[in-house]
VORO-334658 format. One line per 10 residues: number of its first residue (from 0); for each residue x, y, z of C-alpha. Coordinates in pm, 1 decimal. Each point is the difference from the previous one (the first is absolute). Layout:
% residues N
NUM> X:Y:Z; ...
***
This chain:
% residues 507
0> -4275.8:4275.3:-2379.0; -220.7:-231.0:162.1; -77.2:-1.2:337.9; 193.0:-258.0:190.0; -229.0:-2.2:318.3; -202.1:-282.5:-93.0; 312.9:-204.4:-43.0; 126.6:113.4:353.1; -98.4:-341.1:185.1; 145.3:-180.4:-275.1
10> 340.7:247.1:61.2; -15.3:-13.0:376.6; -31.2:-386.2:-10.0; 364.1:-10.6:-277.7; 172.0:241.3:237.0; -76.1:-259.8:293.6; 89.6:-276.9:-168.5; 330.4:97.3:-60.2; 102.2:48.7:343.1; -116.6:-322.5:121.1
20> 349.2:-188.9:4.0; 340.1:109.0:108.6; 184.0:-239.5:-272.1; 133.0:190.5:-279.0; -98.2:-201.5:-293.2; -341.4:-90.1:139.7; -85.4:396.2:15.0; 154.8:35.7:-301.2; -262.7:-235.8:-160.7; -272.3:168.5:210.8
30> 54.6:297.9:-177.7; -6.3:-138.4:-346.2; -294.0:-218.7:57.2; -185.0:304.1:171.0; 110.1:253.5:-331.7; -157.6:-289.3:-239.2; -307.2:-36.0:189.2; -52.5:428.6:45.2; 60.3:31.2:-326.1; -160.6:-313.6:-147.2
40> 323.8:-10.8:-210.5; 78.8:-370.1:-127.2; 382.4:58.1:53.5; 199.0:156.4:248.2; 364.6:37.4:75.7; 249.8:123.2:269.9; 309.7:38.0:-200.4; 272.7:98.0:270.4; 252.5:285.1:-29.1; 283.0:-157.7:207.2
50> -120.3:-414.1:20.4; 317.9:-96.3:123.4; -37.4:223.5:364.4; -269.5:-229.6:114.4; 79.4:-311.5:-253.1; -330.8:-2.2:-149.1; -74.0:1.7:-381.8; -306.0:119.9:-102.4; -317.1:-52.7:86.3; -315.4:-100.0:-210.3
60> -345.6:-119.8:-38.8; -125.2:-163.0:-265.1; 147.8:-16.7:-356.9; -13.5:307.3:-255.3; -256.8:-13.3:-230.4; 50.9:6.1:-320.4; -130.3:237.1:-277.1; -270.1:-117.6:-199.2; 118.9:-163.0:-326.9; 39.5:247.5:-301.7
70> -212.3:-76.7:-309.8; 165.6:-209.9:-252.5; 114.9:203.7:-310.7; -60.8:-49.3:-362.2; 190.6:-253.5:-196.2; 253.3:179.2:-163.0; 329.0:-76.8:-228.5; 221.2:221.6:183.4; 117.6:-125.5:344.9; -235.1:45.7:259.6
80> 152.7:259.4:333.7; -34.3:-135.6:340.0; -325.3:204.4:154.2; 42.7:228.9:298.1; -155.6:-122.4:312.8; -208.5:295.4:190.6; 146.2:41.8:306.1; -257.6:-66.2:302.3; -46.8:345.5:184.7; 171.3:11.0:312.0
90> -4.8:195.6:356.3; 318.4:1.0:141.5; 3.2:195.2:319.9; 337.6:19.5:244.6; 29.7:-114.0:358.2; 227.3:197.6:228.5; 195.2:-147.4:290.6; 126.1:265.2:240.4; 55.0:263.6:-281.9; 165.4:-269.4:-263.6
100> -210.8:-145.0:-275.1; -56.2:-374.5:118.0; -127.4:-138.9:-356.8; -275.2:49.6:-218.2; -343.8:-139.5:13.7; -155.7:-81.9:-367.9; -313.4:-97.6:-76.1; -126.2:-88.6:-334.9; -273.5:-173.8:-151.7; -299.2:202.2:167.5
110> -350.4:-228.6:-73.0; -243.4:278.6:-90.4; 236.6:233.3:-155.7; 267.8:235.1:9.3; 134.2:127.2:362.3; -141.7:330.7:130.7; 108.5:254.0:224.4; -200.2:-110.4:247.8; 182.8:-313.8:-5.5; 339.5:160.6:-9.7
120> -103.3:188.0:301.0; -69.9:-307.0:215.4; 305.3:-194.8:-110.6; 157.6:320.8:110.1; -153.1:-5.2:349.6; 83.1:-360.4:13.2; 375.8:37.2:-91.1; 40.4:253.8:292.7; -142.3:-269.4:234.0; 224.3:-257.3:-155.2
130> 309.4:201.9:19.9; -50.0:10.7:387.1; -116.3:-348.9:18.6; 317.1:-101.7:-182.6; 200.3:212.1:236.0; -136.7:-160.9:262.5; 28.4:-366.8:-121.4; 398.6:98.4:-80.4; 62.6:88.8:377.9; -195.4:-307.7:134.8
140> 223.3:-226.0:-270.2; 320.6:153.3:138.9; -48.6:-37.3:325.9; -119.3:-336.2:-38.0; 312.6:-100.5:-198.4; 231.5:206.6:237.8; -154.1:-256.1:304.8; -21.2:-302.6:-221.0; 427.3:64.1:-52.7; 31.4:123.1:354.5
150> -139.0:-334.0:126.6; 221.1:-202.1:-234.0; 308.4:163.3:107.2; -86.3:-53.6:374.2; -120.1:-349.2:-69.1; 389.2:-16.2:-205.4; 159.5:163.6:320.8; -145.5:-254.1:248.2; 74.1:-317.5:-204.6; 381.8:115.8:-98.7
160> 22.0:54.5:406.9; -129.9:-339.0:121.7; 321.1:-156.4:-128.3; -60.4:-133.1:-357.8; 307.4:-97.1:-207.4; 165.5:223.5:-265.3; -171.7:-183.3:-270.3; -331.9:23.5:198.3; 19.7:379.5:58.1; 71.7:77.9:-365.2
170> -305.7:-245.7:-158.2; -211.0:166.6:285.9; 90.1:359.9:-129.2; -72.5:-135.4:-335.1; -349.5:-169.4:30.5; -127.4:232.3:224.0; 143.7:317.0:-256.9; -180.1:-184.0:-302.5; -311.1:-52.3:197.8; -23.4:400.4:63.8
180> 90.8:112.4:-307.6; -247.7:-255.5:-215.6; 334.3:-83.9:-169.3; 75.0:-330.5:-218.8; 339.1:-51.1:176.0; 159.1:110.7:291.6; 368.7:25.0:-68.0; 289.7:31.9:258.3; 333.0:44.4:-212.1; 368.8:48.7:171.3
190> 326.0:142.3:-116.8; 257.2:-258.3:-148.5; 369.9:-44.9:47.1; 67.9:106.6:-339.5; -214.0:319.5:2.0; -350.2:-130.0:-87.4; -309.1:-71.1:130.5; -173.5:-352.8:61.1; -365.2:-102.6:85.6; 67.7:-202.5:337.8
200> -388.2:-18.2:88.4; -287.7:7.8:-201.4; -388.6:9.4:115.8; -266.9:-127.1:-277.8; -317.1:-109.2:-103.4; 192.9:-267.4:-219.1; 327.1:-230.1:75.2; 253.0:287.6:35.1; 256.8:-261.5:-72.4; 117.6:171.8:-329.3
210> 27.2:340.4:143.0; 236.4:-64.9:316.4; 337.0:55.8:-131.9; -60.2:194.6:-286.2; 289.6:285.0:9.3; 18.9:351.6:-129.9; 353.3:-8.0:-160.4; 220.0:273.4:39.1; -56.8:325.4:-208.2; -351.7:-42.7:-11.6
220> -144.1:413.1:-27.4; -255.2:-105.3:303.3; 290.9:-136.2:199.6; 185.9:317.2:120.9; -357.8:114.2:146.8; -102.6:-293.2:158.9; 423.7:-40.6:177.7; -49.5:394.2:58.1; -307.3:-82.1:248.8; -220.5:205.9:-228.0
230> -362.6:-115.7:-99.9; -101.0:-105.5:-345.7; -324.6:40.7:-171.3; -70.5:-196.9:-313.6; -307.0:54.3:-209.8; 76.9:-363.2:-203.3; 268.4:-197.0:96.2; -32.2:-220.8:-294.1; 64.5:304.4:-232.0; 212.0:228.1:204.8
240> 392.9:12.1:-156.4; 101.7:-0.1:324.5; -108.4:-326.3:124.4; 246.1:-317.0:-163.6; -144.1:-303.1:203.6; -139.1:-314.4:-157.3; -323.2:25.3:218.9; -38.1:347.0:-127.1; -261.8:-86.7:-241.6; -276.2:-140.8:258.4
250> -37.7:359.2:172.2; -88.5:307.7:-19.5; -49.4:314.7:208.2; 239.3:-82.7:275.1; 182.1:202.0:322.7; 348.9:-75.7:86.1; 17.8:115.3:367.8; 348.9:18.2:211.1; -21.7:-197.4:316.8; 237.5:260.4:197.3
260> 89.6:116.1:346.6; 231.8:185.4:183.8; 188.7:31.5:-321.6; 28.1:-330.6:-36.5; -122.6:-210.2:-356.4; -152.2:-306.0:70.2; -166.2:-64.8:-345.3; -292.6:63.9:-192.4; -353.3:-30.8:-8.5; -186.4:-30.2:-354.4
270> -350.0:-54.8:-40.5; -83.2:-69.5:-372.8; -370.8:2.3:-114.0; -87.1:-219.8:-272.2; 28.8:141.9:-361.3; -310.9:201.6:-94.9; -78.0:45.4:379.2; -120.6:334.2:131.8; 297.8:243.4:63.6; 126.8:97.7:396.4
280> -171.6:300.1:90.8; 260.1:304.3:197.2; -194.3:-88.6:332.5; 88.0:-378.1:-18.0; 344.3:105.4:-116.0; 11.5:195.2:286.6; -106.5:-238.2:254.7; 174.5:-293.8:-134.4; 362.7:182.3:10.7; -72.6:70.1:410.3
290> -83.1:-364.6:11.9; 294.8:-81.4:-143.0; 185.4:233.0:224.3; -205.3:-154.4:278.3; 62.7:-327.9:-107.1; 398.4:91.3:-10.0; 32.0:122.4:351.8; -170.2:-318.2:130.5; 219.6:-209.2:-159.5; 320.5:174.4:133.3
300> -181.6:-24.6:377.3; -93.5:-361.4:-72.4; 391.1:-53.9:-97.5; 100.5:182.7:329.8; -236.2:-173.4:185.0; 99.8:-370.0:-152.0; 393.0:74.8:31.5; -92.0:95.4:378.3; -175.7:-324.8:53.2; 308.3:-197.3:-169.4
310> 259.8:159.2:189.6; -202.5:-29.9:331.1; -27.6:-422.5:-116.5; 395.6:15.0:-82.0; 57.9:169.6:364.8; -178.9:-299.6:125.1; 179.0:-268.8:-172.0; 358.5:158.5:69.0; -128.3:-15.1:397.6; -132.7:-384.0:-60.6
320> 336.4:-82.8:-176.0; 257.1:198.6:274.6; -187.7:-186.7:253.3; 9.9:-326.9:-167.8; 359.1:51.2:-52.3; 112.2:116.1:342.8; -237.5:-239.5:204.5; -53.8:-295.2:-194.9; 289.0:-72.0:-252.5; 224.9:111.2:246.9
330> -113.1:-283.1:287.3; -4.1:-255.3:-260.0; 331.1:75.2:-115.7; 132.2:-26.3:363.6; -194.5:-274.7:75.9; 162.9:-175.5:-335.6; 345.5:78.6:114.7; -89.2:-165.0:348.1; -173.8:-308.3:-156.1; 370.9:-32.7:-269.8
340> 219.9:30.7:335.7; -194.5:-260.6:170.7; 23.9:-241.8:-330.7; 387.6:50.6:-4.5; 32.1:-92.1:389.7; -199.8:-266.6:-41.1; 170.2:-169.4:-293.7; 208.3:-308.5:-33.4; -144.8:-148.3:370.6; -224.8:-291.8:7.8
350> -301.8:-126.2:-258.4; -277.3:201.9:265.6; 209.8:300.1:-43.4; 28.1:-68.4:-348.6; -398.8:38.9:-8.0; 39.5:319.6:162.8; 246.5:94.4:-246.8; -204.6:-91.6:-257.1; -332.9:179.0:193.9; 201.3:292.5:29.5
360> 96.8:38.8:-395.5; -354.7:-23.8:-105.2; -124.6:283.2:273.7; 285.0:204.9:-106.2; -99.3:-55.8:-368.7; -372.9:102.9:51.4; 100.2:303.2:182.4; 228.8:73.9:-300.0; -281.1:-18.6:-203.3; -193.9:195.2:248.3
370> 232.0:295.3:-38.6; 18.6:-6.7:-396.2; -386.2:-4.6:5.0; -68.9:278.8:250.3; 293.4:232.2:-178.2; -164.8:-61.4:-318.6; -284.5:116.3:116.0; 165.8:339.1:191.9; 122.8:52.8:-374.7; -330.8:-9.3:-169.0
380> -153.9:221.3:296.7; 239.2:241.2:-115.1; -71.4:8.8:-357.3; -310.2:218.1:-144.0; -287.5:-300.2:-67.3; 23.6:95.6:-375.4; 354.0:-87.3:-20.9; -98.7:-379.0:101.1; 185.7:-185.6:-284.2; -217.8:-239.2:-225.2
390> 242.0:-106.8:-261.3; 306.1:-243.7:100.7; 289.7:264.5:-66.4; -220.7:224.9:212.0; 45.3:-270.0:309.2; 299.7:-72.2:-53.7; 140.0:366.6:64.7; -232.3:-53.5:301.7; 136.1:-224.8:167.8; 329.6:205.9:-73.7
400> -62.2:296.9:86.5; -182.3:-201.2:360.0; 368.5:-118.2:57.4; 182.6:347.5:-94.0; -210.9:99.9:281.1; 157.8:-236.8:212.3; 326.2:-46.1:-112.6; 73.6:435.0:-32.1; 43.3:-19.1:-363.9; -210.6:-130.6:-294.4
410> 128.8:-338.0:-170.0; 46.7:38.8:-409.3; -251.0:-175.7:-214.9; 4.4:-153.3:-335.4; -217.5:-181.8:-236.3; 117.5:-211.0:-273.5; -260.3:-121.7:-288.7; -382.7:86.5:9.4; -113.2:-78.8:381.0; -374.8:87.4:-62.4
420> -31.6:-163.5:-271.7; 159.0:-352.1:60.5; -74.5:-1.7:402.5; -277.6:-189.3:60.1; -198.0:71.4:374.1; 129.5:-303.4:166.8; 377.5:14.7:-71.5; -34.4:366.1:59.8; -137.4:-54.3:341.9; 261.1:-250.0:91.4
430> 284.9:222.6:-144.2; -134.6:318.4:217.7; 24.6:-210.1:328.2; 384.5:-103.2:-106.8; 52.1:295.9:-16.6; -182.9:128.1:300.1; 205.5:-283.8:182.8; 379.4:106.7:-162.2; -24.4:339.3:139.9; -113.4:-91.0:300.1
440> 325.4:-168.6:26.8; 174.2:281.0:-98.6; -109.3:232.3:256.6; 84.6:-271.2:243.6; 382.8:7.0:-110.0; 245.8:295.5:87.4; 160.1:220.4:-239.8; -217.3:-36.7:-279.7; 21.5:338.7:-222.1; -96.3:-111.0:-326.8
450> -288.0:-265.0:-102.4; -69.8:-95.9:-377.4; -315.3:-121.8:-87.5; 21.6:-211.8:-337.0; -341.5:-135.0:-181.3; 97.6:-143.8:-325.3; -303.6:-230.4:-198.5; 259.1:-80.3:-275.1; 191.5:-253.8:200.9; -58.3:-345.3:-94.7
460> -0.3:-318.2:250.2; 237.9:-240.0:20.7; -216.1:-201.6:-180.8; -37.6:214.8:-274.6; -340.5:122.4:115.6; -82.6:360.9:-38.1; 19.8:203.3:373.8; 6.9:263.0:198.5; 341.8:78.8:269.0; -7.5:242.8:279.7
470> 317.0:66.1:116.0; 64.5:178.5:316.6; 349.7:168.9:98.0; 99.6:200.9:274.8; 403.0:78.5:127.9; -84.0:-81.1:364.3; 163.3:-320.7:186.2; -34.5:-351.9:-139.2; -320.2:-116.6:30.2; -188.4:-318.6:-123.9
480> -134.8:13.4:-352.2; -411.2:-78.6:24.1; -156.8:-160.2:-292.0; -330.1:-135.9:-30.8; -268.9:-85.7:-312.1; 57.7:-268.6:-290.6; 345.0:-39.8:-148.3; 130.4:242.9:291.7; 344.0:65.7:99.7; 175.5:235.0:241.7
490> 375.9:54.8:161.5; 128.3:261.4:204.2; 352.2:143.5:-95.1; 335.9:-7.8:280.9; 19.9:278.1:236.9; 90.2:331.2:-116.4; -160.1:-91.2:-359.0; -341.1:62.2:105.8; -277.4:-211.4:-33.8; -196.5:-109.7:-307.0
500> -308.3:-168.8:59.0; -157.8:-140.2:-320.4; -353.5:-141.5:-92.4; -100.5:-187.6:-298.2; -397.9:-125.4:-131.9; -118.2:-134.3:-326.0; -227.4:239.0:-174.0
***
């Protein structure tokens, strides 16, 4: 055995180099490079026993040199056998980390001959120090990962409690998790009514349009675990028989983590990587699972906070509605009654009194319109903001519900024909105005216990043109029918027969 002392400075330099970096991959590369330089090997590699634990593959230096080509065999009539290539002599030294074999340090292609016992002794000393450096790098990497995931969870909680909508909250969770996991996509799935799960939110580097809406159909082998709130870890989404979605071929390693809090399953957070991507380590799986639990708890708290805020808004709106009804509508109604009484007393007198009569009539009409507008505002205040109708049918039903709040019963509503498709906006607006005035007239009459509203877009005009007809019938006292619009007609029924108001217009 040669004396290793002359090469001690090189060994010390190599030992020091492997501990200069706390990042694991860089540390492993330092180990391989130092071993090659220490032994003058043209090829060095570190083959890990469990690459998936740290999410790394083998570490190499230069490519392995090819052995010298054998001489060409002499010509022969027989089929030549393929020559056997000589194996390059190797030096293999295991690296231990915490009493377990981390991997094998392989050296080959020594420049000035075969490896010596001195080479082996030096590499073993280096391997001992390498085990310590790898352990430290692992601890540092784990601590840094934990810090990133904890900061990510805190950022998600802060964002969710700042008042985001449900859709924005789910996107925040998906996007933050994708970045932390270095995944190709962050996906949120939620249960469907038929027992499957549907992708409702997706954060990807590409267009997520073809991912959102993908459904895991009932009966999928993985579905029972997901709906049961269990995490699912997949080595290769594209080839795993449990995966059945049409986009599975695009992804490789994946984690599917339950968003669950207080025994309530909100959905599943999926974090797939691209095909051929590095597998998730045990530490990454643990940290991602903890992140999903924290995100689910934040979602529940955000939902509760949003509900409390909405309740406070509803209570305030309800108070405003009560004040409007008690303090404004009642006074306007009383003033209108006084003006009507004055109008009746002034009827049938001189011209001046006739002018006063007409002015009083206009004042009464204005008051009645104001009362109806206030009543409509009261009804709108009593509804959740999300319930504001956008369709024509919804607007008619809203007017009917507003009248019901005043009448004490709900009018019946009937639609004939494709009202949404055939009614243009100008006609629809005039029809709603006519409906509002007709319902105001009903509320002023005594004895009404039934109101029927009919909107018919199949009723032609008298001249044969296509038209729309609004009919409002009530069984109260007799009144004058109100009509307006092109081709309009109207009339009031007699006494106990009730009152029918008709409005008609071309489409």
